[in-house]
C-alpha positions, 0 to 999 in steps of 0.5 A, a space after each residue: 499500500 502506498 505510504 502517506 506523502 511526506 512533509 518534504 513533498 508537501 505542496 506549498 501554500 497556494 496564492 490567494 484567488 478569486 473563488 467566486 466563479 465555481 458554484 460549489 455543489 451541496 455547499 454553503 457557497 457564502 460561508 466557505 468563500 469567506 472561510 475556504 478549506 481547500 485540499 491540494 493533494 492526497 496519498 494513502 489515508 491522508 489529504 494535504 492542504 495547500 499549506 502542507 497540513 495533513 488530514 486524516 481521511 475518515 470518509 473516503 474522500 465522499 464514500 468513494 476512495 476505498 482503496 486509499 489515495 493516489 493508488 499507483 496502479 490506478 494512476 499508472 492505468 489512466 496515464 497509459 490509456 490517456 497516452 493510447 486514446 482519450 476518447 472513444 464513442 460507444 454509440 454504435 461503436 465500441 473499444 475493448 476496455 468497457 467490454 472487459 470491465 463489464 465482464 470482470 465486474 460481473 464476477 462480483 455481482 450475485 449470479 446472473 446480474 452479468 449485463 452491465 451499463 455504464 454511466 458516469 455517476 451514482 445519479 446517472 446510474 439511479 436514473 438509468 435503473 428506473 428507466 430499465 424497470 420502465 422498459 422491462 415492463 413495457 417490453 413484457 406487455 405491461 405498459 401500465 407499470 409506471 409507478 416507482 416506489 422509494 423510501 423516506 430518507 433514501 438518497 438516489 442522487 440528484 437527477 430527476 428520477 433519483 431525487 423523486 424516488 429519494 426521500 430526503 426533504 431538502 433534496 426534493 422541496 425545491 424542485 416541484 417538477 418531479 417524476 409522476 406516480 412515485 410513492 414512498 415506504 417508511 424509513 428504518 431509523 428508530 427501528 432498533 434501540 439507540 446504540 445498537 450494534 450491526 444488524 439487530 433483530 426488530 419485531 416490527 414488519 417494516 417492509 410489510 409497508 409495501 404490501 399496503 402500497 401494493 393494495 393502495 395502487 394496485 400491483 399492476 401499476 407498480 414497476 419497481 421498488 428502489 432501496 439502498 441496502 444501507 441508507 448512507 448519505 441520510 446518516 447510516 440507517 441499518 436495516 433490521 434483520 430480514 427487512 431486505 429479504 421481505 422486500 424481496 419476497 413481496 416484490 417477486 410475489 407481485 411482479 415488481 422489480 427490486 433495485 438496490 442502490 449500491 453506490 455506497 454499499 458496493 466494493 467492500 464497504 460492508 466487508 463484501 463485494 456488494 450489500 446484496 452479497 452481505 445481506 444474501 438478497 439478490 435484486 433484479 437491478 443494482 446501481 454502482 458508482 464511487 468505489 468502481 474506480 476508487 474515485 479516480 475517474 468519473 464512472 457508474 454502472 447498472 447491473 441487470 439480471 439476465 431476465 431484465 436484460 433479455 426482456 428489453 433486448 431480445 424482445 425488441 424490434 431490429 434496431 436500438 432496443 434501449 433509447 438511452 445512454 451517455 456520451 461517456 459511457 464506458 469512457 476509455 479513461 474510466 474503464 482503465 481506472 476501473 479495471 486497475 481498481 478492481 484488480 487492486 481490490 483482489 490483489 490486497 484482499 481489501 473486501 476481506 480486510 474490511 470485514 476483519 477490521 469491522 469488530 474493531 471499528 464497531 468498538 471504536 465507534 461505540 466508544 463515543 457513546 458516552 461523548 458530549 452531545 452523542 444520542 446514538 451510534 450506528 455501525 455495519 462494516 466499516 461505516 459508522 453514524 454518530 448522531 448528535 443532539 440538534 442545537 434548539 432552533 438550529 438543526 444541523 449546526 452542531 454537526 457542521 461546527 463539528 465538521 469545521 473543527 475536525 478539518 482544522 484539527 486535521 480529520 475529514 469527517 462528513 456530516 448530514 443534519 446532525 449525523 456524523 458519517 464515517 467510512 474510511 479507506 479500506 486500507 485504514 490501520 487499526 491506529 488510524 481507527 483509534 485516532 479517528 474516534 479519539 480525535 472526534 471525541 476530544 473535539 466534541 468536548 469543545 462543541 457547543 
């Protein structure tokens, strides 16, 4: 594994510059541009600021750098490919790399999920999966199956389909023109007692709510149900035991497709290749991104079962079967990064490493149970959610204060509302795990 960069290699302080032109995503732009916090380089488990200060990465960048930063095999694969062919279209033409990557990727997925459609992000993967579901039912002679079912507090990116099926209020309220016919299951937050560890047994049949929606709308109107195996961006909501199995049972009973959004849970985050593998539940369609290229190049993917693919492709008249795609689907540089990344995961056994570290991670996370402001801790695999009590009249402010203080103290965390989400690169060492939670606990003592 790559060692962190040394102080001698650290970048020098960057000159002052105008920050106004870049309209930053999911950012308080006014605050940031008055108080910028910048990253200049990365290696292994660390970022460095323009001044050369090390920042321990407890969030894999943005849930994506599963193999650690600046990994040489991935960097060199991108460099080699850029010198050979920078771009090639995949509309009515092809080049070898996405075919090779699709075959290699399919070996990590549940049996039969070996038809891969490449996108450029998790948002695009979500919308592609939803289109596949609609196309599947139309191909089978059920064009009335147009309704899509998501889940409250679910996150499926920010395109119109994913925003509509997603259930995070802040992402939806400002955009009234959403996809028609969407309904939502309840979330699983609060199903287990506070400070539960891993997957817990809960008597309430939360997945059974789907039967109520089927009765309300009629199964003949419902195309698909989309859920994250573990809801990540909303604050690490772990499903109770049997929940995903029950969703699979109900969807199969009514001819509804089940879509797993594995943009976060894919590629070792839970100690397995996918959440589907970890929970032992095979969906009909599965979305991926982030860890597919270790964040080194934009890329997403949608894996469809043979049944879904063949209904759409083999059942179509001659010509284009699925009127959907992107200019950069299967981009040469991204495909090269993906192939190198999957090989790196295998060579270093990173999924198994994550599984082996999970008990230590769990114990370290729950060491914050008595920390100031903490009202819940949740964990699974190498993911943890540390929920803070909100400040009266200022939801989210306490966690954001912790985020800024952590960064200034050399620790990168992620916050959503008043929940701190931690998801380190899978190369994390035991000492770094203890450092993350120890440092966070110290910072919470000073947060009001």
